[in-house]
VOBA-1610 file (N, C-alpha, C; in pm, whole numbers, padded with zeros to 5 digits, always signed):
BEGIN
Met-06379-02423-02266Met-06232-02550-02372Met-06135-02427-02320Lys-06159-02270-02301Lys-06070-02148-02278Lys-06053-02156-02152Lys-06180-02205-02040Lys-06132-02170-01899Lys-06038-02296-01863Ser-06079-02406-01876Ser-06043-02545-01875Ser-05862-02572-01959Leu-05832-02458-01993Leu-05684-02372-02026Leu-05619-02347-01912Thr-05692-02256-01925Thr-05631-02123-01796Thr-05588-02222-01707Ala-05672-02239-01617Ala-05690-02270-01531Ala-05587-02442-01482Leu-05599-02467-01594Leu-05454-02595-01662Leu-05313-02522-01655Ala-05323-02350-01616Ala-05247-02296-01692Ala-05133-02275-01559Ala-05310-02233-01456Ala-05225-02175-01293Ala-05203-02291-01230Leu-05218-02380-01257Leu-05198-02478-01238Leu-05008-02549-01193Ala-05015-02546-01320Ala-04891-02547-01404Ala-04803-02427-01274Val-04786-02344-01327Val-04769-02171-01245Val-04777-02212-01131Thr-04875-02240-01028Thr-04881-02290-00928Thr-04728-02393-00907Gly-04774-02563-00962Gly-04626-02594-00926Gly-04555-02540-00890Leu-04472-02501-01047Leu-04330-02489-00990Leu-04341-02365-00875Ala-04386-02292-00888Ala-04381-02162-00803Ala-04380-02255-00623Ser-04394-02404-00618Ser-04430-02438-00481Ser-04316-02485-00476Ala-04278-02628-00571Ala-04153-02695-00619Ala-04009-02651-00580Gln-04016-02490-00589Gln-03910-02378-00592Gln-03926-02346-00435Ser-03839-02325-00391Ser-03913-02323-00196Ser-03896-02212-00163Ser-03752-02147-00220Ser-03751-01994-00213Ser-03605-01963-00263Val-03634-01842-00321Val-03490-01873-00443Val-03476-01602-00283Thr-03362-01665-00298Thr-03274-01503-00268Thr-03230-01357-00368Leu-03228-01261-00300Leu-03126-01140-00373Leu-03065-01118-00312Phe-02958-01086-00264Phe-02870-01088-00098Phe-02711-00983-00146Gly-02705-00930-00055Gly-02568-00852-00087Gly-02535-00842+00028Val-02443-00713-00008Val-02388-00607+00116Val-02263-00440+00020Val-02273-00333+00123Val-02244-00232+00024Val-02158-00223+00146Asp-01990-00171+00130Asp-01918-00153+00224Asp-01866-00035+00135Ala-01813+00087+00211Ala-01738+00170+00169Ala-01713+00225+00285Gly-01542+00327+00224Gly-01504+00360+00391Gly-01361+00459+00345Met-01301+00548+00372Met-01181+00628+00455Met-01085+00536+00520Ser-00989+00518+00373Ser-00877+00456+00449Ser-00720+00556+00480Tyr-00653+00552+00561Tyr-00517+00611+00509Tyr-00426+00529+00529Gln-00286+00506+00515Gln-00173+00443+00560Gln-00050+00494+00481Ser+00008+00442+00587Ser+00181+00501+00597Ser+00253+00389+00651Ala+00301+00405+00576Ala+00467+00332+00600Ala+00628+00404+00597Thr+00679+00319+00722Thr+00826+00335+00630Thr+00930+00233+00673Ser+01038+00362+00567Ser+01083+00185+00546Ser+01266+00285+00577Arg+01318+00149+00489Arg+01479+00233+00464Arg+01535+00197+00418Ser+01660+00253+00347Ser+01696+00172+00200Ser+01842+00148+00299Ala+01805-00079+00204Ala+01874-00144+00165Ala+02071-00124+00139Thr+02086+00038+00023Thr+02161+00098+00016Thr+02228+00121+00071Thr+02199+00293+00164Thr+02248+00385+00178Thr+02175+00354+00378Gly+02058+00330+00364Gly+02023+00295+00584Gly+01961+00435+00561Leu+01909+00558+00474Leu+01845+00623+00527Leu+01652+00553+00459Thr+01569+00663+00514Thr+01468+00630+00576Thr+01365+00743+00490Ser+01244+00626+00439Ser+01154+00746+00411Ser+01048+00712+00424Lys+00938+00785+00407Lys+00775+00769+00466Lys+00685+00807+00289Gln+00635+00722+00294Gln+00481+00739+00234Gln+00381+00745+00300Ser+00263+00724+00205Ser+00157+00804+00281Ser+00068+00743+00156Gln-00101+00752+00215Gln-00164+00737+00075Gln-00362+00738+00217Trp-00390+00805+00127Trp-00585+00891+00174Trp-00591+00784+00048Ser-00706+00698+00014Ser-00862+00594-00037Ser-00961+00620+00036Val-01047+00595-00104Val-01157+00536-00038Val-01196+00421-00084Ser-01173+00319-00007Ser-01185+00192-00020Ser-01312+00124-00008Asn-01335-00020-00003Asn-01458-00125-00014Asn-01450-00163+00109Ser-01536-00216+00146Ser-01475-00412+00189Ser-01365-00384+00385Gly-01447-00244+00381Gly-01318-00231+00522Gly-01357-00323+00631Tyr-01529-00393+00655Tyr-01610-00427+00775Tyr-01646-00603+00741Asn-01731-00556+00549Asn-01799-00673+00434Asn-01772-00674+00368Ser-01713-00751+00264Ser-01744-00779+00181Ser-01881-00708+00060Ser-01833-00616-00028Ser-01934-00598-00034Ser-01970-00673-00164Arg-02068-00702-00169Arg-02100-00877-00335Arg-02219-00758-00348Ile-02316-00889-00424Ile-02446-00866-00490Ile-02462-01019-00517Gly-02553-01127-00510Gly-02588-01271-00548Gly-02669-01320-00528Phe-02705-01421-00589Phe-02836-01540-00562Phe-02818-01716-00568Arg-02959-01657-00435Arg-02877-01824-00353Arg-03047-01874-00376Gly-03062-02037-00416Gly-03219-02085-00352Gly-03208-02213-00372Ala-03309-02251-00309Ala-03327-02415-00225Ala-03414-02496-00315Glu-03468-02604-00376Glu-03578-02638-00379Glu-03546-02819-00373Asp-03671-02852-00219Asp-03752-02920-00170Asp-03780-03014-00292Leu-03719-03133-00278Leu-03682-03294-00398Leu-03793-03383-00359Gly-03849-03326-00172Gly-03909-03493-00177Gly-03825-03612-00051Gly-03871-03589-00017Gly-03785-03763+00067Gly-03666-03732+00182Gly-03675-03596+00162Gly-03519-03541+00230Gly-03400-03467+00174Leu-03436-03468-00002Leu-03371-03419-00062Leu-03384-03263-00075Ala-03280-03224-00106Ala-03320-03012-00165Ala-03189-03037-00262Ala-03202-02980-00277Ala-03141-02999-00411Ala-03111-02726-00410Ser-03030-02683-00473Ser-03020-02548-00428Ser-02847-02538-00517Phe-02860-02381-00557Phe-02786-02293-00602Phe-02716-02191-00556Trp-02626-02155-00524Trp-02540-02014-00500Trp-02458-01930-00610Leu-02501-01797-00653Leu-02386-01757-00740Leu-02390-01629-00650Glu-02280-01531-00610Glu-02225-01430-00576Glu-02136-01419-00639Ala-02066-01237-00619Ala-02053-01175-00736Ala-01999-01064-00641Pro-01911-01031-00646Pro-01793-00960-00591Pro-01835-00820-00664Leu-01817-00687-00522Leu-01869-00500-00592Leu-01770-00421-00631Ser-01675-00372-00697Ser-01576-00228-00625Ser-01695-00183-00633Asn-01794-00091-00556Asn-01856-00019-00482Asn-01787+00077-00508Asp-01602+00165-00520Asp-01593+00203-00457Asp-01560+00334-00554Asp-01536+00274-00735Asp-01508+00288-00819Asp-01580+00199-00911Ala-01685+00071-00914Ala-01739+00028-00993Ala-01686+00020-01097Ser-01551-00043-01055Ser-01350-00124-01129Ser-01497-00281-01216Asn-01512-00309-01144Asn-01547-00481-01221Asn-01679-00536-01243Ala-01668-00619-01332Ala-01771-00568-01408Ala-01847-00771-01306Ile-01981-00786-01342Ile-02050-00859-01282Ile-02018-01077-01298Ala-01948-01116-01242Ala-01897-01181-01272Ala-01882-01295-01065Phe-01940-01398-01107Phe-01977-01443-00986Phe-01827-01518-00967Thr-01713-01486-00954Thr-01650-01584-00847Thr-01573-01562-00708Arg-01678-01495-00613Arg-01628-01544-00499Arg-01691-01708-00471Arg-01868-01744-00517Arg-01874-01825-00552Arg-02012-01871-00670Ser-01995-01986-00713Ser-02072-01994-00813Ser-02136-02178-00789Thr-02178-02225-00726Thr-02229-02391-00656Thr-02373-02440-00709Val-02450-02509-00736Val-02477-02657-00734Val-02450-02718-00655Ser-02644-02820-00615Ser-02548-02896-00474Ser-02688-03007-00452Leu-02651-03108-00472Leu-02801-03187-00349Leu-02736-03211-00202Ser-02838-03175-00138Ser-02797-03218+00024Ser-02962-03327+00071Gly-02914-03392+00163Gly-02976-03428+00219Gly-02946-03485+00342Gly-02982-03655+00418Gly-02896-03675+00524Gly-02731-03733+00549Phe-02788-03784+00388Phe-02588-03778+00377Phe-02564-03615+00401Gly-02561-03554+00384Gly-02467-03379+00358Gly-02511-03347+00262Glu-02398-03296+00239Glu-02431-03216+00056Glu-02263-03266-00022Leu-02349-03315-00115Leu-02208-03277-00254Leu-02300-03107-00241Arg-02111-03110-00317Arg-02103-02982-00369Arg-02010-02940-00539Leu-02097-02869-00649Leu-01977-02870-00750Leu-01996-02727-00758Gly-01851-02673-00816Gly-01838-02551-00795Gly-01678-02495-00851Arg-01742-02378-00839Arg-01614-02223-00712Arg-01686-02268-00616Asp-01575-02281-00516Asp-01552-02280-00388Asp-01464-02170-00297Tyr-01524-02125-00197Tyr-01383-02120-00051Tyr-01366-02222-00023Leu-01272-02228+00021Leu-01180-02377+00033Leu-01140-02346+00191Ala-01147-02523+00289Ala-01128-02582+00382Ala-01043-02542+00420Thr-00905-02435+00407Thr-00825-02379+00429Thr-00817-02288+00500Phe-00928-02207+00414Phe-00961-02072+00395Phe-01085-02055+00550Trp-01132-02110+00588Trp-01223-02118+00695Trp-01162-02041+00820Asn-01057-02134+00800Asn-00978-02158+00998Asn-00936-01922+01027Asp-00866-01924+00845Asp-00776-01770+00938Asp-00945-01680+00936Thr-01066-01703+00835Thr-01165-01532+00838Thr-01263-01631+00992Val-01281-01737+01009Val-01322-01722+01137Val-01340-01726+01259Phe-01200-01748+01325Phe-01128-01755+01413Phe-01045-01567+01426Asp-01052-01472+01297Asp-00969-01393+01353Asp-01142-01298+01361Pro-01123-01211+01500Pro-01220-01108+01486Pro-01288-00976+01397Phe-01142-00988+01322Phe-01230-00890+01163Phe-01248-00953+01079Gly-01241-01064+01078Gly-01298-01129+00979Gly-01131-01145+00879Thr-01175-01146+00754Thr-01046-01128+00630Thr-01031-00979+00549Asn-01174-00884+00643Asn-01143-00756+00564Asn-01104-00685+00632Gly-01091-00571+00589Gly-01004-00435+00638Gly-00824-00421+00668Leu-00822-00363+00710Leu-00651-00300+00763Leu-00646-00400+00847Gly-00728-00405+00958Gly-00792-00520+01071Gly-00730-00709+01043Ser-00716-00752+00956Ser-00668-00822+00898Ser-00548-00936+00952Ser-00565-00986+00992Ser-00410-01042+01058Ser-00325-01109+00941Val-00186-01156+00963Val-00092-01115+00852Val-00069-01258+00817Ile-00176-01358+00935Ile-00232-01509+00873Ile-00226-01477+00756Asn-00335-01419+00751Asn-00455-01383+00575Asn-00351-01332+00442Thr-00293-01277+00481Thr-00208-01184+00446Thr-00068-01290+00346Val+00006-01330+00450Val+00126-01370+00433Val+00061-01561+00307Ser-00100-01593+00377Ser-00081-01742+00311Ser-00172-01754+00197Gly-00174-01543+00176Gly-00196-01556+00062Gly-00182-01493-00104Ser-00026-01434-00018Ser+00067-01367-00085Ser+00124-01386-00262Ser+00151-01303-00282Ser+00157-01341-00476Ser+00304-01429-00450Ala+00414-01362-00355Ala+00524-01373-00340Ala+00478-01593-00301Leu+00380-01598-00214Leu+00433-01715-00192Leu+00400-01788-00262Gly+00328-01777-00400Gly+00303-01864-00516Gly+00135-01911-00474Asn+00093-01845-00318Asn-00042-01959-00347Asn-00224-01867-00371Thr-00230-01890-00582Thr-00322-01834-00605Thr-00437-01909-00536Asn-00485-02014-00530Asn-00558-02043-00512Asn-00609-02099-00299Tyr-00597-01867-00220Tyr-00603-01913-00144Tyr-00754-01937-00061Val-00829-01859-00114Val-00918-01731-00022Val-01022-01940-00160Arg-01030-01933-00279Arg-01164-02020-00291Arg-01038-02056-00446Ala-01165-02154-00487Ala-01141-02237-00642Ala-01214-02319-00751Ser-01146-02313-00844Ser-01231-02340-00917Ser-01283-02550-00986Asn-01347-02511-01034Asn-01378-02674-01034Asn-01399-02738-00931Met-01427-02695-00874Met-01390-02801-00705Met-01572-02899-00645Val-01457-03037-00656Val-01567-03120-00584Val-01596-03141-00419Gly-01655-03063-00373Gly-01714-03135-00198Gly-01769-03187-00140Tyr-01785-03194-00031Tyr-01880-03320+00020Tyr-01798-03257+00181Phe-02011-03203+00239Phe-02006-03155+00322Phe-02082-03299+00476Leu-02029-03290+00594Leu-02068-03315+00674Leu-02225-03355+00671Pro-02299-03357+00728Pro-02471-03358+00739Pro-02466-03263+00882Pro-02579-03210+00949Pro-02534-03093+01030Pro-02642-03179+01195Asn-02637-03205+01183Asn-02693-03374+01289Asn-02630-03429+01303Leu-02503-03418+01401Leu-02417-03486+01379Leu-02333-03467+01567Gly-02458-03431+01646Gly-02407-03346+01729Gly-02311-03247+01854Gly-02314-03207+01747Gly-02173-03072+01723Gly-02063-03058+01667Phe-02035-03232+01523Phe-01905-03233+01486Phe-01929-03142+01336Tyr-01866-03113+01279Tyr-01899-03102+01119Tyr-01767-03080+01036Gly-01823-03038+00943Gly-01670-03128+00862Gly-01712-03113+00708Gln-01587-03097+00657Gln-01600-03132+00431Gln-01430-03164+00347Phe-01438-03250+00260Phe-01394-03241+00177Phe-01337-03165+00093Gln-01286-03157-00008Gln-01308-03078-00143Gln-01142-03164-00218Tyr-01217-03135-00330Tyr-01090-03232-00455Tyr-01175-03057-00566Gly-01033-03050-00553Gly-01015-02900-00739Gly-00973-02955-00812Leu-01028-03012-00929Leu-01005-03040-00986Leu-00905-02917-01115Asn-00790-02928-01190Asn-00656-02854-01228Asn-00728-02870-01418Glu-00809-02950-01464Glu-00807-02976-01597Glu-00722-02933-01695Asn-00629-02991-01687Asn-00534-02951-01756Asn-00533-03110-01804Val-00414-03083-01944Val-00467-03281-02028Val-00278-03273-02010Lys-00304-03453-01969Lys-00171-03482-01923Lys-00126-03594-02021Thr-00009-03497-02075Thr+00141-03517-02113Thr+00293-03641-02076Ser+00271-03725-02189Ser+00390-03754-02166Ser+00549-03651-02113Ala+00503-03583-02223Ala+00572-03423-02116Ala+00681-03466-01964Thr+00706-03360-01990Thr+00820-03302-01849Thr+00641-03292-01696Asp+00723-03295-01588Asp+00582-03228-01555Asp+00646-03089-01433Thr+00730-03089-01510Thr+00811-02996-01376Thr+00788-02818-01421Thr+00698-02728-01568Thr+00630-02664-01539Thr+00477-02674-01521Ala+00466-02557-01489Ala+00288-02470-01524Ala+00252-02477-01619Ala+00362-02510-01739Ala+00337-02460-01902Ala+00292-02642-01905Thr+00301-02739-01898Thr+00344-02898-01923Thr+00225-02963-01773Ser+00259-02924-01644Ser+00293-03036-01576Ser+00178-03059-01512Ser+00045-03134-01560Ser-00047-03219-01552Ser-00119-03144-01369Ser-00062-03170-01306Ser-00157-03149-01142Ser-00162-02978-01074Ala-00074-02908-01224Ala-00092-02727-01197Ala-00219-02707-01134Gly-00238-02580-01017Gly-00398-02573-00953Gly-00486-02671-00913Arg-00462-02779-00899Arg-00568-02941-00795Arg-00543-02872-00704Tyr-00581-02844-00583Tyr-00605-02857-00439Tyr-00705-02972-00433Val-00642-02990-00304Val-00666-03104-00176Val-00685-03062-00048Gly-00828-03056-00006Gly-00840-02971+00145Gly-00923-03054+00202Gly-00958-03033+00358Gly-01048-03087+00427Gly-01012-02996+00573Arg-01175-02942+00651Arg-01155-02974+00741Arg-01319-02932+00817Phe-01220-03006+00973Phe-01317-03110+01059Phe-01309-03044+01186Gly-01407-03019+01307Gly-01468-02946+01383Gly-01555-03002+01457Tyr-01544-02913+01537Tyr-01682-02930+01676Tyr-01680-02771+01678Ala-01865-02735+01690Ala-01918-02649+01761Ala-01997-02703+01802Asn-02010-02686+01960Asn-02150-02683+02042Asn-02156-02585+02142Gly-02204-02526+02175Gly-02278-02441+02253Gly-02164-02288+02223Pro-02068-02257+02297Pro-01964-02114+02332Pro-01848-02134+02266Leu-01822-02347+02218Leu-01728-02318+02192Leu-01726-02327+02034Asp-01587-02303+02002Asp-01647-02367+01801Asp-01453-02422+01807Val-01393-02500+01729Val-01216-02543+01716Val-01234-02609+01611Ala-01172-02638+01515Ala-01189-02682+01396Ala-01005-02653+01364Leu-00942-02781+01212Leu-00815-02824+01196Leu-00836-02843+01040Ser-00742-02761+00971Ser-00775-02776+00799Ser-00683-02773+00764Val-00635-02920+00698Val-00532-02885+00644Val-00551-02883+00481Gly-00452-02884+00399Gly-00503-02911+00247Gly-00338-02866+00102Gln-00368-02908-00001Gln-00266-02877-00050Gln-00298-02769-00204Asn-00229-02651-00266Asn-00214-02616-00363Asn-00093-02690-00395Ile-00106-02735-00575Ile-00014-02704-00686Ile-00064-02612-00691Ala+00056-02450-00663Ala+00026-02315-00771Ala+00055-02347-00866Val-00021-02285-01017Val+00039-02208-01103Val+00162-02176-01109Asp+00348-02153-01178Asp+00482-02070-01157Asp+00523-02125-01266Thr+00502-01945-01330Thr+00584-01979-01486Thr+00675-01957-01486Thr+00787-01981-01373Thr+00933-02101-01436Thr+00967-02197-01382Thr+01115-02241-01434Thr+01124-02428-01357Thr+01010-02495-01239Leu+00986-02426-01156Leu+00969-02525-00998Leu+00770-02511-01054Thr+00798-02617-00978Thr+00604-02696-00977Thr+00599-02658-00805Arg+00491-02523-00762Arg+00544-02520-00590Arg+00364-02557-00597Lys+00426-02700-00423Lys+00328-02719-00386Lys+00293-02640-00233Ile+00234-02549-00266Ile+00200-02545-00130Ile+00065-02565-00004Gln+00108-02631+00064Gln+00045-02693+00181Gln+00046-02595+00352Thr-00076-02597+00401Thr-00125-02551+00435Thr-00180-02642+00603Ile-00148-02554+00737Ile-00147-02658+00808Ile-00233-02571+00954Asn-00338-02584+00970Asn-00339-02388+01088Asn-00547-02519+01165Leu-00459-02440+01283Leu-00592-02513+01357Leu-00615-02358+01442Gly-00752-02349+01506Gly-00818-02224+01487Gly-00912-02225+01584Ala-00981-02166+01700Ala-01086-02233+01837Ala-01189-02089+01847Ser-01193-02055+01922Ser-01285-01951+01920Ser-01428-02069+02069Tyr-01425-01967+02185Tyr-01541-01945+02297Tyr-01634-01825+02350Asp-01692-01812+02353Asp-01785-01692+02351Asp-01841-01693+02546Phe-01778-01659+02580Phe-01751-01627+02766Phe-01942-01477+02791Gly-02013-01453+02681Gly-02058-01359+02711Gly-02004-01225+02696Pro-01975-01182+02834Pro-01904-01053+02829Pro-01778-01090+02743Val-01752-01158+02652Val-01580-01100+02570Val-01607-01243+02449Lys-01596-01259+02324Lys-01576-01393+02293Lys-01457-01349+02212Leu-01348-01496+02261Leu-01200-01509+02220Leu-01192-01563+02150Phe-01092-01535+02061Phe-01027-01632+01928Phe-00853-01663+01921Gly-00830-01756+01883Gly-00747-01826+01862Gly-00710-01888+01781Glu-00577-01829+01663Glu-00505-01946+01569Glu-00370-01996+01538Leu-00365-02084+01555Leu-00188-02131+01471Leu-00197-02208+01322Ser-00115-02112+01255Ser-00059-02169+01128Ser+00064-02187+01099Asn+00062-02298+01045Asn+00172-02337+00905Asn+00183-02344+00772Val+00206-02278+00732Val+00257-02285+00512Val+00350-02259+00514Lys+00396-02419+00437Lys+00531-02388+00394Lys+00509-02395+00236Asn+00557-02337+00140Asn+00555-02375-00004Asn+00735-02471-00045Lys+00684-02601-00060Lys+00760-02732-00072Lys+00750-02712-00275Phe+00845-02622-00334Phe+00919-02589-00454Phe+00977-02701-00458Asp+01004-02763-00579Asp+01100-02819-00640Asp+01226-02674-00536Leu+01408-02737-00494Leu+01481-02739-00519Leu+01539-02669-00582Ala+01627-02596-00607Ala+01785-02557-00686Ala+01876-02637-00510Ala+02052-02656-00560Ala+02095-02706-00426Ala+02116-02569-00408Gly+02103-02599-00214Gly+02187-02565-00093Gly+02040-02458-00072Asp+01945-02527-00151Asp+01815-02349-00133Asp+01691-02519+00009Thr+01666-02423+00070Thr+01584-02496+00176Thr+01403-02413+00113His+01347-02501+00151His+01168-02485+00184His+01156-02411+00237Asp+01055-02289+00210Asp+00953-02159+00200Asp+00894-02216+00387Thr+00904-02164+00471Thr+00797-02213+00541Thr+00794-02068+00655Tyr+00642-02090+00701Tyr+00597-01932+00757Tyr+00463-01993+00849Asn+00532-01999+00989Asn+00484-02058+01073Asn+00388-01921+01157Gly+00278-01901+01247Gly+00210-01805+01234Gly+00080-01864+01345Tyr+00034-01748+01487Tyr-00013-01726+01546Tyr-00129-01593+01537Leu-00205-01621+01591Leu-00323-01470+01643Leu-00416-01507+01790Ile-00413-01443+01893Ile-00467-01401+01916Ile-00635-01261+01987Gly-00722-01219+01965Gly-00814-01225+01958Gly-00889-01177+02037Ala-00995-01125+02079Ala-01121-01040+02178Ala-01235-00972+02082Ser-01260-01043+02079Ser-01463-00923+02102Ser-01562-00898+02200Val-01559-00745+02259Val-01652-00769+02404Val-01770-00640+02298Pro-01870-00735+02308Pro-02063-00627+02303Pro-01990-00514+02399Val-01998-00397+02358Val-02028-00297+02474Val-02175-00188+02381Gly-02324-00265+02476Gly-02439-00138+02417Gly-02487-00248+02258Ala-02494-00144+02174Ala-02531-00167+02055Ala-02456-00188+01959Gly-02321-00165+02054Gly-02195-00213+01932Gly-02079-00292+01943Val-01937-00377+01991Val-01897-00429+01957Val-01746-00409+01956Ile-01666-00411+02043Ile-01476-00387+02001Ile-01434-00487+02000Arg-01336-00485+01807Arg-01263-00620+01774Arg-01101-00546+01815Ala-01074-00686+01910Ala-00934-00647+01908Ala-00857-00776+01834Ser-00714-00760+01820Ser-00602-00869+01785Ser-00476-00838+01747Tyr-00422-00967+01818Tyr-00295-00930+01761Tyr-00195-01064+01727Ser-00143-01073+01564Ser-00140-01154+01510Ser+00016-01078+01448Thr+00117-01249+01454Thr+00235-01259+01443Thr+00264-01415+01285Val+00339-01345+01265Val+00435-01448+01135Val+00544-01417+01094Arg+00624-01594+01207Arg+00806-01567+01160Arg+00845-01652+01072Tyr+00887-01668+00930Tyr+00939-01677+00817Tyr+01082-01671+00767Asn+01055-01799+00699Asn+01218-01894+00696Asn+01217-01898+00539Glu+01262-01842+00408Glu+01251-01835+00298Glu+01373-01855+00269Gly+01395-01961+00147Gly+01503-02029+00042Gly+01648-01904+00041Ala+01746-01912-00018Ala+01801-01882-00079Ala+01796-01739-00182Ala+01699-01761-00194Ala+01561-01683-00272Ala+01551-01519-00144Gly+01537-01533-00075Gly+01426-01543+00023Gly+01470-01377+00109Ile+01449-01391+00159Ile+01484-01271+00227Ile+01616-01312+00378Thr+01651-01201+00425Thr+01767-01251+00441Thr+01758-01212+00616Gly+01836-01256+00686Gly+01822-01200+00852Gly+01747-01296+00954Glu+01831-01206+01112Glu+01781-01332+01186Glu+01613-01416+01251Asp+01558-01479+01252Asp+01409-01468+01265Asp+01381-01347+01189Pro+01340-01333+01091Pro+01212-01221+01025Pro+01083-01230+01062Arg+00991-01198+01091Arg+00893-01186+01156Arg+00805-01054+01124Ala+00667-01056+01114Ala+00598-00959+01093Ala+00468-00942+01212Asn+00444-00846+01290Asn+00332-00889+01366Asn+00288-00765+01350Lys+00160-00774+01389Lys+00069-00688+01406Lys-00064-00614+01560Phe-00052-00530+01539Phe-00204-00517+01595Phe-00323-00430+01566Ala-00395-00478+01630Ala-00527-00392+01505Ala-00663-00403+01714Val-00700-00266+01659Val-00839-00264+01742Val-00946-00204+01693Gly-01059-00270+01688Gly-01183-00169+01645Gly-01292-00178+01670Tyr-01393-00052+01665Tyr-01549-00041+01654Tyr-01648-00084+01566Val-01765-00140+01606Val-01873-00141+01479Val-02023-00130+01612His-02048-00041+01535His-02174+00052+01612His-02289-00009+01508Asn-02374-00073+01581Asn-02450-00142+01442Asn-02582-00062+01542Leu-02645+00031+01378Leu-02740+00097+01350Leu-02818-00023+01335Ser-02878-00087+01300Ser-03002-00183+01282Ser-02892-00308+01280Lys-03020-00451+01274Lys-03020-00549+01184Lys-02870-00522+01022Arg-02912-00449+00961Arg-02799-00492+00849Arg-02744-00299+00800Thr-02724-00244+00892Thr-02641-00201+00885Thr-02544-00084+01010Ala-02420-00077+00943Ala-02276-00019+01070Ala-02230+00024+01039Leu-02192+00100+01095Leu-02014+00216+01072Leu-01979+00118+01191Tyr-01798+00171+01092Tyr-01677+00125+01177Tyr-01535+00215+01177Ala-01476+00122+01303Ala-01366+00256+01262Ala-01282+00134+01332Thr-01178+00125+01201Thr-01017+00075+01250Thr-00842+00125+01238Val-00758+00126+01367Val-00685+00096+01336Val-00586+00051+01365Ala-00509+00004+01300Ala-00412-00085+01302Ala-00291-00091+01286Arg-00165-00124+01361Arg+00014-00134+01338Arg+00110-00263+01309Val+00153-00240+01199Val+00197-00315+01156Val+00429-00295+01255Asn+00490-00415+01330Asn+00607-00307+01260Asn+00677-00430+01262Asn+00821-00487+01107Asn+00891-00603+01078Asn+01027-00589+01154Arg+01102-00660+01146Arg+01151-00733+01225Arg+01250-00808+01152Asn+01414-00784+01152Asn+01496-00878+01053Asn+01493-00863+00924Asp+01407-00750+00869Asp+01440-00752+00814Asp+01306-00853+00651Ala+01220-00743+00743Ala+01109-00809+00756Ala+00965-00795+00651Ala+00943-00822+00493Ala+00906-00697+00446Ala+00724-00655+00386Tyr+00659-00605+00477Tyr+00493-00621+00493Tyr+00462-00446+00542Thr+00308-00447+00417Thr+00369-00296+00562Thr+00175-00301+00507Gly+00157-00186+00619Gly-00029-00177+00546Gly-00130-00201+00525Ser-00151-00188+00414Ser-00240-00371+00440Ser-00206-00463+00366Leu-00045-00458+00410Leu+00028-00563+00353Leu+00069-00689+00224Thr+00062-00567+00173Thr+00129-00612-00002Thr+00254-00637+00011Ala+00308-00788-00004Ala+00480-00813-00004Ala+00521-00754-00099Ala+00643-00794-00040Ala+00804-00732-00172Ala+00820-00632-00128Ser+00893-00544-00102Ser+00976-00402-00079Ser+00982-00303-00243Thr+00960-00387-00321Thr+00944-00289-00469Thr+00743-00241-00517Thr+00695-00328-00463Thr+00557-00300-00490Thr+00458-00246-00379Gly+00312-00159-00406Gly+00355-00049-00334Gly+00195-00168-00235Tyr+00191-00007-00216Tyr+00009-00099-00038Tyr-00103-00027-00070Gly-00201-00070-00098Gly-00319+00002-00108Gly-00371-00008-00224Ser-00512+00078-00235Ser-00614+00006-00346Ser-00564+00126-00475Thr-00451+00200-00478Thr-00385+00264-00581Thr-00152+00218-00608Gly-00213+00090-00511Gly-00010+00044-00509Gly+00065+00230-00461Val+00098+00251-00330Val+00167+00319-00328Val+00316+00275-00376Ser+00361+00312-00354Ser+00561+00272-00414Ser+00597+00323-00339Tyr+00715+00265-00265Tyr+00870+00261-00193Tyr+00955+00218-00252Ser+01068+00311-00144Ser+01289+00227-00142Ser+01234+00150+00005Gly+01288+00042-00070Gly+01367+00019+00066Gly+01313-00108+00131Val+01313-00163+00276Val+01270-00257+00377Val+01161-00201+00422Pro+01037-00229+00447Pro+01012-00096+00473Pro+00999-00174+00692Arg+00979-00112+00796Arg+01001-00099+00894Arg+00879-00123+00977Ser+00723+00042+00986Ser+00656-00050+01037Ser+00538+00083+00932Ser+00445+00016+00998Ser+00327+00155+00902Ser+00184+00089+00999Thr+00131+00207+00950Thr+00005+00179+01011Thr-00158+00283+00925Gly-00205+00196+00964Gly-00329+00196+00874Gly-00508+00235+00981Tyr-00585+00346+00895Tyr-00719+00403+00987Tyr-00810+00327+00877Asp-00949+00302+00965Asp-01077+00274+00823Asp-01124+00365+00930Phe-01249+00351+00833Phe-01366+00468+00898Phe-01478+00401+00800Gly-01602+00368+00823Gly-01699+00351+00715Gly-01806+00290+00753Ile-01912+00269+00662Ile-02025+00198+00687Ile-02067+00091+00595Arg-02102-00002+00662Arg-02195-00098+00513Arg-02311-00179+00629His-02374-00152+00446His-02520-00232+00443His-02530-00319+00387Ala-02606-00415+00468Ala-02623-00584+00367Ala-02799-00567+00340Phe-02824-00633+00234Phe-02934-00646+00231Phe-03007-00714+00150
//
């Protein structure tokens, strides 16, 4: 009798193990040294000043993270899967483990994939896929920084919670796409709908992305709207449209992106909508065990009556870097980036917006409007 029970228990364990086809622990630990300096001009006295900062940073090449993912084959072409991913502040261990990068469960099959949970936004992908530096480190484009700036109010730029997403199946001859709806989970009332405290739509995201990837070519268009949480009397509707493309010639891979972000908030008399138009051109060149990366990006913006003054304000950024792969999992990297501001643009080093806040991980403050800034990254990335 005992032998029979032991055999049944073994069969049960074996059945559970085979049903769960894969469970994987994965992660990235990325750390380096960063130097940033910025020159600013006082709006009142016209005098210039300079600030600089050395820091130990993380995620200069790839975002530091730890996660778990797994899938179960349900038969008949169906599969269930989960993905739990948490950020790591490995330079100072300041964050507790919380799966805020991604936490989803999904069902996939011949129809595509239905995914629920906290996930990346469709409109974010073009900013990171079609930038040689992705959205990491000092090389990241000004498009990425402006689109996700706190001044714009776009709190749901990279990810959003409470998402329902649908992804096209991968067997469509190179065509791919997704549609997402992020529920705000606010209680709808009969009260006024103009502030974050009462608006039933605050925090909602609707967006989609459609593209084509075949051989060396990849091109995608994405559109989305986020109802940003605003503590003032305005309801902010952040509309994003971007088009990106890349082509791998072998000796060099070229990247490009066009971006338009509009802050369609409720207007006071005489105001205009904030509009940010940007573009990026870039390239990556394989060299032996490494790759050279370079990009030029610019954002021109028109802000309302309370915004930055000046004719055609813009921020321009040039970045160049090198990644040396010691193995498939370990790489050394170095990046240098230069930002120039025109007509009272106000972005520096790591490009935190606003003339009174700092830049970098510890927030070096400066006075006046920043004119130019330079940054350097040197680090190591290990993936597991």
